[in-house]
N, C-alpha and C positions, 0 to 999 in steps of 0.2 A: 637619576630617574626619580619621580615623584613619589611619594607614599601611596598617593591614590591609585597610581599605576601598578604598583606593586600588591595593594589591596585587591584591585581588580582580577589580577593574575591569580592571586591566592584563591578568589572565589572560583576561578575557571579549574584549578587544579583539584579544589573540592570536589568540583563537579565530575571531572574525569576520573577522579579516584572511586566515585560513586558508580560511574559509567563503567569502568573496567570491571566491576564486578558484576553489574547487571547483564554486560554485553562483552562477556570475554571474547568474543569473536570480532571486536572492533578493533580496528588499526589505528594508534595513535601516532602522530607525528609531530615533533621529533620523539620517538619511542624512548630512547634513553633517558632524555631529561625530564619527561613527563613521570617515566617509571621511579627515576630518583626522588622526584618533588613529592609524588605519591608516597613513597616510601618514608620520607621523612616526616610528611603530615602523619602518617599512622604511628610513626615512632614519637610524635610529638618532639622532634629534634626543630626547634624554631628557627637557629641560625641557618642550618643546612635548607631548610624548607624555604626560608625567604631568598637565600642565594640561587637556587633552582628555579623559583619563581622569577627573579630577575632576570635569567636566562631565558625563560619562556616569554617574557615580556617583550625580548629583543626578537626572538625567533618567530614567534607567533605560534599557533597551534591548528593543526588539520587532523580531523577525525572522519574515519572510514568506516561505516556501520552497514553490514549485510543485513537485508531484510527478508523475512517469509523464506527461511532456507535458501538464501541465496537468490532469490526472484530478482532483487534488484539491490544495489549498494548505492546508498547516499554518501557523500562526501559534504562534512560542514568544515568551514574555516571560521574560527574564532577571531573576531576584529579584535582590535587592541583594547576598544571601549567597550568588550562584551562583559556583562550581559545588559550594559545601557544602549548597546547598537545591535541590531538584529544579527543573525548569522547568516553567513553566504552559504547556500545550499546549491549543490549540484549533483544529477544523477548519474550515475555509472553503472553500466551492466545491467542494464534493463532487458530483461529475457522475455520474449514473448509480449511486448507492450507496443501499442500503436503510439504514434506521436503526440496524440490529444492527451491518451493515458498519462504518457510520460510528462507532459506538461502540467497535467492535474495533481500528479502526485507531488512534483516539485513545489506546487502552488500551496498544497495542503502542508508541507513543512515550513515553507516560508511563511504563511499566515500565522501559524503557532509561534514561530519566532518572532514575529513582528509585535504580536499580542503581548506575549513574555517582556518583549525589549520596552514597550510602552509602559510596562509595570516595573520596570528595572529587575525583572526576576530572570533567573537561568533558565535558558530555552531550549537545550540540547536534548532534555528528555520528553519536553512537550512536541518539539517537532519530530523526534523519533516515533512518539505514541501516535501523532497525527497522521504520519506516512503509513505507519504500521496498520492503524484503522482504515484508512483509505484502500490500501492493498487488499485487506480483509474484505471489503465492502466489494472491490473488483472481483475477486475470487468468488465472492457468493453470487454476484450477478452472472459471471460468465457458468457456473453451476446451473444456476436456474435457466440460462438460455440454452444450456447442453440439455437439461431434463426437457425443456420444451420442444427441443429439436428432437429428441428421441420418442417423444410422445407423439409429435405429427408424423414420423416415420411409420409409427404403427398404425396411424390412420385410427377413425372412430370405430367404437366397439363393434364386433362383427354381430349382425343380426342374423336370425335364421333366414335363409332364401326361402321363399314360397312360390313354386313353380304354378302357374296356372295359365289357364286359355282364356282367349278374349274371342268372341264372336261376334260377328257385326251381322245383323239382317238387313238385307239387302232387298228393296223391292224389284229388283231387277232379276232375282232367282224367280224363274217361271215353274221350274219344275216342282210340284207338290210334295213329292218325297223329300226333295232337297229342303223345301223350306220346314217340313216337319222334323227331319233329322237335326236342322239347325235349331229349331224351338226345344228339342229334346237335350240337346247338349248343352244350352244356354243354363 
């Protein structure tokens, strides 16, 4: 295994170590190998760290991150050449989302990953943040639509009703008493 591959995996492990602290609900696979590699990184045990990184270079890394209290769950697969290559992003457990919203969320995470890959920067946090922001915007939009619906159901502001009469004078009324009564009412 080349030293460049090991360096790449070491960068991945450093990012995953930070991810574990920022998103404790995230599920990393293979969990045991990542856990041991992160532990060796934190303990500054260079030999063990490099050994676990070599194992990860062979197995690859998959990360499952729940978003917005479980509204959606993104799955990221880190390619062997990550961060030089963009992440593979899929969406799981998207509750209450249309297909178009599903696709837009995945696209937001992928765009962030591709932009970071162009600069050869770690993309996992950028992708998660882009997805979180997109979901936040979606929730705000839904709340605004809900408020607008409620306001439409209430109808326009109630104006006091004024009851009145309308009388029409007609030249066909022959009785002078009726004509006089109509003029007086008007």
